Structures are given as structure tokens and as C-alpha cells.
KOLVOVEX-467005 format. One line per 4 residues: their letters; for each residue z, x negated, y of C-alpha. Coordinates in nm, 2 decimals, always signed. Each point is the difference from the previous one (the first is absolute). Layout:
N
A) Z X Y ~ ...
//
This chain:
185
MKLR) +2.20 -1.15 +0.67 ~ -0.11 -0.36 -0.01 ~ -0.30 +0.14 -0.23 ~ -0.09 +0.26 +0.21
SAIL) +0.01 -0.25 +0.32 ~ -0.24 -0.27 -0.16 ~ -0.24 +0.29 -0.09 ~ -0.02 +0.14 +0.36
YIAL) +0.00 -0.36 +0.11 ~ -0.29 -0.09 -0.23 ~ -0.18 +0.34 +0.13 ~ +0.03 -0.05 +0.35
ALSA) -0.11 -0.37 -0.04 ~ -0.29 +0.12 -0.16 ~ -0.08 +0.29 +0.23 ~ +0.02 -0.25 +0.30
NAAH) -0.25 -0.25 -0.19 ~ -0.22 +0.30 -0.15 ~ -0.33 -0.20 +0.02 ~ +0.16 -0.31 -0.19
ADMS) +0.16 +0.19 -0.27 ~ -0.12 -0.02 -0.34 ~ +0.09 +0.17 -0.32 ~ +0.24 -0.26 -0.13
QIEA) +0.21 +0.06 +0.31 ~ -0.01 +0.39 -0.07 ~ +0.07 -0.05 -0.36 ~ +0.31 -0.18 +0.11
LRTG) +0.14 +0.33 +0.15 ~ +0.02 +0.14 -0.37 ~ +0.37 +0.06 -0.09 ~ +0.14 +0.28 -0.24
DMKK) -0.22 +0.24 -0.13 ~ -0.28 -0.16 +0.19 ~ -0.01 -0.28 -0.21 ~ -0.20 +0.21 -0.26
LNFV) -0.24 +0.01 +0.27 ~ -0.30 -0.23 -0.09 ~ -0.24 -0.11 +0.26 ~ -0.35 -0.07 -0.16
SDPQ) -0.16 -0.34 +0.04 ~ -0.35 +0.11 +0.02 ~ -0.01 +0.39 +0.17 ~ -0.25 +0.22 -0.16
PAPL) -0.16 +0.32 +0.16 ~ +0.18 +0.34 -0.08 ~ -0.22 +0.26 -0.08 ~ +0.00 +0.18 +0.35
DIRF) -0.25 +0.27 -0.08 ~ +0.16 +0.18 -0.30 ~ +0.14 +0.36 +0.11 ~ +0.33 +0.11 -0.06
IDEA) +0.10 +0.35 +0.16 ~ +0.29 +0.14 +0.22 ~ +0.22 +0.31 -0.03 ~ -0.29 +0.20 +0.14
EAPH) -0.25 -0.11 -0.27 ~ -0.19 -0.20 +0.29 ~ -0.15 -0.35 -0.11 ~ +0.12 -0.33 +0.13
QLSK) -0.06 -0.38 -0.06 ~ +0.17 -0.31 +0.05 ~ -0.24 -0.09 +0.23 ~ +0.10 +0.27 +0.27
FQGK) +0.33 -0.26 +0.04 ~ -0.22 -0.30 +0.05 ~ +0.11 -0.24 +0.30 ~ +0.37 +0.05 -0.12
YIVL) +0.19 -0.21 -0.28 ~ +0.05 +0.34 -0.25 ~ +0.35 -0.02 -0.21 ~ -0.19 +0.21 -0.28
NFWA) +0.26 +0.16 -0.24 ~ -0.12 +0.17 -0.32 ~ +0.26 +0.25 -0.13 ~ +0.08 +0.31 -0.24
TWCA) +0.22 +0.30 +0.03 ~ +0.13 -0.08 -0.37 ~ +0.09 -0.38 +0.10 ~ +0.34 -0.06 +0.04
PCRH) -0.05 -0.33 +0.18 ~ -0.21 +0.16 +0.24 ~ +0.28 +0.24 +0.07 ~ +0.24 -0.28 +0.11
EMPM) -0.29 -0.20 +0.18 ~ -0.18 +0.27 +0.24 ~ +0.29 +0.06 +0.26 ~ -0.03 -0.38 +0.02
LSNL) -0.35 +0.02 +0.09 ~ +0.04 +0.30 +0.23 ~ +0.25 -0.21 +0.20 ~ -0.25 -0.29 +0.01
AREM) -0.26 +0.25 +0.11 ~ +0.25 +0.10 +0.30 ~ +0.05 -0.39 +0.08 ~ -0.34 -0.08 -0.01
EGKP) -0.13 +0.27 +0.26 ~ -0.21 -0.09 +0.27 ~ -0.09 -0.33 -0.19 ~ -0.31 -0.08 -0.20
VEVV) +0.16 +0.07 -0.32 ~ -0.05 +0.34 -0.18 ~ +0.22 +0.12 -0.29 ~ -0.23 +0.20 -0.24
TIAT) +0.15 +0.17 -0.30 ~ -0.23 +0.15 -0.28 ~ +0.13 +0.19 -0.26 ~ -0.25 -0.11 -0.31
GRNS) -0.06 +0.22 -0.32 ~ +0.14 +0.36 -0.03 ~ +0.18 +0.09 +0.28 ~ +0.04 +0.32 +0.11
LTGM) +0.00 +0.07 +0.35 ~ +0.29 +0.19 +0.00 ~ +0.19 -0.22 -0.23 ~ -0.08 -0.26 +0.25
KKFF) +0.16 +0.19 +0.29 ~ +0.28 +0.06 -0.20 ~ +0.04 -0.38 -0.09 ~ +0.00 -0.09 +0.38
EEIG) +0.20 +0.30 +0.10 ~ +0.27 -0.12 -0.26 ~ +0.01 -0.36 +0.13 ~ -0.03 +0.10 +0.38
VDNL) -0.35 -0.15 +0.04 ~ -0.17 +0.16 +0.27 ~ -0.22 -0.24 +0.17 ~ -0.23 -0.12 -0.27
PLYR) -0.33 +0.15 -0.13 ~ -0.06 +0.22 -0.28 ~ -0.32 -0.19 -0.15 ~ -0.09 +0.06 -0.31
DPKQ) -0.21 -0.24 -0.27 ~ -0.03 +0.30 -0.29 ~ -0.27 -0.19 -0.22 ~ +0.14 -0.34 +0.09
LLAR) -0.30 -0.12 +0.12 ~ +0.13 -0.25 +0.26 ~ +0.32 -0.10 -0.22 ~ -0.23 -0.12 -0.28
QMAV) -0.25 -0.19 +0.25 ~ +0.32 -0.16 +0.13 ~ +0.15 -0.06 -0.32 ~ +0.31 +0.19 +0.03
LGLP) +0.15 -0.04 -0.34 ~ +0.37 +0.20 +0.02 ~ +0.15 +0.15 +0.31 ~ +0.12 -0.07 +0.27
ITVI) -0.23 -0.27 +0.09 ~ -0.02 -0.13 +0.39 ~ -0.32 -0.16 +0.12 ~ -0.05 -0.14 +0.32
LDPD) -0.35 -0.04 +0.17 ~ -0.09 -0.20 +0.32 ~ -0.22 +0.17 +0.25 ~ -0.29 -0.08 -0.17
GNEI) +0.10 +0.18 -0.29 ~ +0.05 -0.26 -0.24 ~ +0.31 -0.01 -0.23 ~ +0.24 -0.29 +0.15
ARLR) +0.31 +0.11 -0.20 ~ +0.14 +0.22 -0.29 ~ +0.32 +0.10 -0.11 ~ +0.08 +0.15 -0.36
GDAQ) +0.31 +0.25 -0.02 ~ +0.18 +0.14 +0.28 ~ +0.14 -0.22 +0.28 ~ +0.23 +0.03 +0.32
WDSD) -0.30 +0.05 +0.22 ~ +0.22 +0.04 +0.32 ~ +0.22 -0.32 -0.04 ~ +0.00 -0.30 +0.24
SAIA) -0.24 -0.19 -0.22 ~ -0.28 +0.28 -0.02 ~ +0.02 +0.07 +0.36 ~ -0.02 -0.36 +0.10
ILNA) -0.31 -0.06 -0.25 ~ -0.19 +0.28 +0.14 ~ +0.09 -0.06 +0.36 ~ -0.11 -0.35 -0.04
LAAE) -0.33 +0.14 -0.15 ~ -0.02 +0.24 +0.28 ~ +0.04 -0.30 +0.25 ~ -0.33 -0.17 -0.14
S) -0.21 +0.30 +0.07
//
């Protein structure tokens, strides 16, 4: 309970003083699984123009989400840690509704649409997109090695943080970090 109170206090302080918040203050919010979230010292542009597809085979690009923080998760239907993590990403997406944060999940590699729908149905996820990167073009450009990988992009499309492996994305720490980032935009 003390940890939760401390995290919420720091997040509220950062939100109240968002114009003066810096990455070291946001990094201080990392507890639990979020300690695996590594902020980069020199944010680099993500490949915003590489196409991935939705369930209707319509093309999309990360550039469509510019102006928001993007929590970009790469996953696959065969990935056990992805199965564990996806409901927490779903909860995070609900928590971030109405804020300048978008949770974008992209199945990379060979993932059939039928398999993806079954995966989401089995774990009770109904609010995340069924995006696919079947040829791993985006994943390769973003140096995704292993799954799951979650990358946070800033509103300008620069990678500011990366987490390898699964994490509790609906934790107080994760929510505080994203709320602090959102308060800056």
C-alpha cells in the first residue's frame, strides 16, 4: 500500500508540474516489471511509414498515431509470455482511453487471422486491434528480436523506451509512467 501511495503521489506531482517533468523523474516511477522498461538517452525516429495490415487486410502505418504516445507491442499467437501479457495491455488500453496514449498491438510473423481471433477470445481481450506484420517488415526495422517486445514512441514518432519480455502493463507503475508522459503532451 505504501508503494502504491508513493507511485500515485509522484505521478500526481509530475502531472501537476508537467511542463517541468523530465525523463529522470518519469524513470523514477519504474517499479516491479516496469524496471525492465529502458528509456533511451537519445530517442531515434521509428519507421512510421512501413505498412502493416488489419483484419480486413487494409494497410496502416504508425504515422496514423502520431500526436500520441504509442505503446507498441509486438507479439505472436504461439508466444506464451504474450498470452500472459495481452490482458494487461487490454486493461491499459481501457485505462488510457481519452488520453494521448494509444496501445497498438501487432502480431508479427506467421499469425493467421483465425488464430489471432481465437487467441484474443481465449484470453478475454476484445478492445485491442488485430494488426499483423506477416513479413516482419516493421519488426525487423525496429530491431525486434524475440517476443514480446514493447516500444514506447513519443508523439513525434521517436522511440523513447523499450521493454523486452512480458510485463504487468496495468500496474500502478505502468499507469503512472504513461499518465506522466501524457501530461507532458
